[in-house]
C-alpha positions as CSV (number, residue, x, y, z in Angstrom):
1,X,11.1,-6.9,-8.6
2,X,7.9,-8.1,-10.3
3,X,6.1,-8.3,-7.0
4,X,7.1,-4.7,-6.2
5,X,5.8,-3.4,-9.5
6,X,2.6,-5.4,-9.1
7,X,2.1,-4.0,-5.6
8,X,2.8,-0.5,-6.8
9,X,0.3,-0.8,-9.6
10,X,-2.4,-2.2,-7.3
11,X,-1.8,0.6,-4.8
12,X,-2.1,3.2,-7.6
13,X,-5.2,1.6,-8.9
14,X,-6.8,1.5,-5.5
15,X,-5.9,5.1,-4.8
16,X,-7.2,6.2,-8.2
17,X,-10.5,4.4,-7.7
18,X,-11.3,5.3,-4.1
19,X,-13.2,8.6,-3.7
20,X,-12.0,11.0,-1.0
21,X,-14.3,12.9,1.4
22,X,-15.0,15.3,-1.4
23,X,-16.1,12.5,-3.6
24,X,-13.3,13.1,-6.1
25,X,-10.6,10.4,-6.6
26,X,-7.1,11.6,-5.7
27,X,-4.7,12.4,-8.6
28,X,-1.1,11.2,-8.5
29,X,1.5,13.6,-9.8
30,X,5.2,13.0,-10.5
31,X,7.1,15.6,-8.5
32,X,10.7,14.4,-9.1
33,X,12.7,11.5,-10.2
34,X,16.3,10.6,-9.4
35,X,18.7,8.4,-11.4
36,X,21.8,6.5,-10.5
37,X,20.3,4.1,-8.0
38,X,20.9,0.3,-8.3
39,X,17.9,-1.9,-7.2
40,X,16.7,0.6,-4.6
41,X,14.7,-1.2,-1.9
42,X,13.8,1.0,1.0
43,X,14.0,4.6,2.2
44,X,14.4,6.4,5.6
45,X,13.8,10.1,6.1
46,X,16.5,12.1,7.9
47,X,15.4,13.6,11.2
48,X,15.5,17.1,9.9
49,X,13.7,16.1,6.6
50,X,16.6,17.3,4.5
51,X,17.5,14.0,2.8
52,X,16.4,10.4,2.2
53,X,18.6,7.4,2.9
54,X,18.0,4.8,0.2
55,X,19.1,1.2,0.4
56,X,20.5,-0.2,-2.9
57,X,20.8,-4.0,-3.3
58,X,22.8,-3.5,-6.4
59,X,22.5,-7.1,-7.7
60,X,20.8,-10.2,-6.3
61,X,19.0,-9.8,-3.0
62,X,20.5,-12.8,-1.3
63,X,24.1,-12.5,-2.7
64,X,26.8,-11.8,-0.1
65,X,28.9,-9.8,-2.5
66,X,29.6,-6.5,-0.7
67,X,28.2,-4.5,-3.6
68,X,25.2,-3.1,-1.8
69,X,25.2,0.5,-0.6
70,X,23.2,3.3,1.0
71,X,22.6,6.5,-1.1
72,X,21.7,10.0,0.2
73,X,19.1,11.9,-1.9
74,X,17.9,15.4,-1.1
75,X,14.2,15.8,-0.3
76,X,13.8,17.7,-3.6
77,X,15.3,14.8,-5.6
78,X,19.0,15.6,-6.1
79,X,21.5,12.9,-5.6
80,X,23.7,14.1,-2.7
81,X,26.0,11.0,-2.4
82,X,25.4,7.9,-4.4
83,X,27.6,5.7,-2.2
84,X,27.1,7.3,1.2
85,X,27.7,3.9,2.9
86,X,29.3,1.0,1.1
87,X,30.3,-2.7,1.7
88,X,26.8,-4.1,2.3
89,X,25.6,-7.3,0.7
90,X,21.9,-7.0,-0.1
91,X,20.6,-4.1,2.0
92,X,16.8,-3.9,2.2
93,X,14.9,-2.3,5.0
94,X,16.5,0.8,6.5
95,X,15.3,2.8,9.5
96,X,16.7,5.8,11.4
97,X,17.0,5.6,15.2
98,X,18.7,8.5,16.8
99,X,21.9,9.2,14.9
100,X,22.2,5.7,13.5
101,X,20.7,3.9,10.5
102,X,19.8,0.3,11.0
103,X,19.9,-1.8,7.8
104,X,18.5,-5.3,7.3
105,X,21.3,-7.0,5.3
106,X,20.5,-10.7,4.6
107,X,21.5,-12.3,7.9
108,X,22.8,-9.3,9.9
109,X,21.7,-5.9,11.0
110,X,24.2,-3.2,10.0
111,X,24.4,-0.1,12.1
112,X,25.6,3.0,10.2
113,X,26.5,6.5,11.4
114,X,23.8,8.7,9.8
115,X,26.2,11.6,9.6
116,X,29.3,10.0,8.1
117,X,28.0,6.8,6.5
118,X,30.6,4.8,8.5
119,X,29.6,1.2,9.4
120,X,29.6,1.2,13.3
121,X,28.5,-2.4,13.9
122,X,27.5,-5.6,12.1
123,X,25.1,-7.6,14.3
124,X,24.6,-11.2,13.4
125,X,21.0,-12.4,13.6
126,X,21.1,-16.1,14.7
127,X,19.4,-18.3,12.1
128,X,18.3,-15.5,9.8
129,X,18.3,-16.1,6.1
130,X,16.5,-13.1,4.4
131,X,16.2,-10.1,6.6
132,X,13.8,-7.6,5.0
133,X,11.6,-5.1,6.7
134,X,12.8,-3.1,9.7
135,X,11.1,-0.7,12.1
136,X,11.6,1.0,15.5
137,X,9.1,-0.1,18.2
138,X,7.6,2.4,20.7
139,X,10.0,1.1,23.3
140,X,13.0,1.9,21.1
141,X,13.8,-1.7,20.1
142,X,14.6,-2.1,16.4
143,X,12.5,-5.0,14.9
144,X,13.6,-6.8,11.8
145,X,11.5,-9.3,9.8
146,X,13.0,-12.4,8.2
147,X,10.9,-13.3,5.2
148,X,12.5,-16.7,4.9
149,X,12.2,-18.0,8.5
150,X,8.9,-16.2,9.5
151,X,10.7,-14.6,12.5
152,X,11.0,-11.1,13.8
153,X,14.2,-10.2,15.5
154,X,14.8,-7.5,18.1
155,X,17.9,-5.4,18.4
156,X,18.5,-4.5,22.1
157,X,21.7,-3.2,23.6
158,X,23.8,-4.3,20.6
159,X,22.4,-7.8,20.6
160,X,20.0,-9.5,18.1
161,X,17.6,-12.1,19.3
162,X,14.4,-13.7,18.1
163,X,11.4,-11.6,19.3
164,X,8.6,-13.6,17.6
165,X,8.5,-16.7,15.6
166,X,5.6,-18.1,13.6
167,X,5.1,-21.9,13.7
168,X,5.8,-23.3,10.2
């Protein structure tokens, strides 16, 4: 949590001190704020832009407690559904691919129906300890970083395997 706030502050300071093409530093303006989230970690925008899917750790990031969830928030800041998808442990990165949300959840990738919130699959990542960031590669593979093991996993055809590993 402290790292996130520090990073946010540094980004804001950097943005506020860097001149734009016009020579005037950009100004940040609060547009909306939503309450009711519990340790929000990551956001994915719906394909039609109507809502945001927000991962909520709801406790300790490495605790396998089933308390994590995905919330749906409108693009204008209204809480649509606080517990759109439930039963996650420590959901962090979330990305939309087609009609599915892929969520990095400690040592597994959870695949969620983006329309209903139903969990469709739980894919174990062999040897993973702290899955965090997640993205879709140009070839369609879902890539997931493990902050603890210095690995990147790939989700292909319903299977998770090590895609890249950094020598420790």
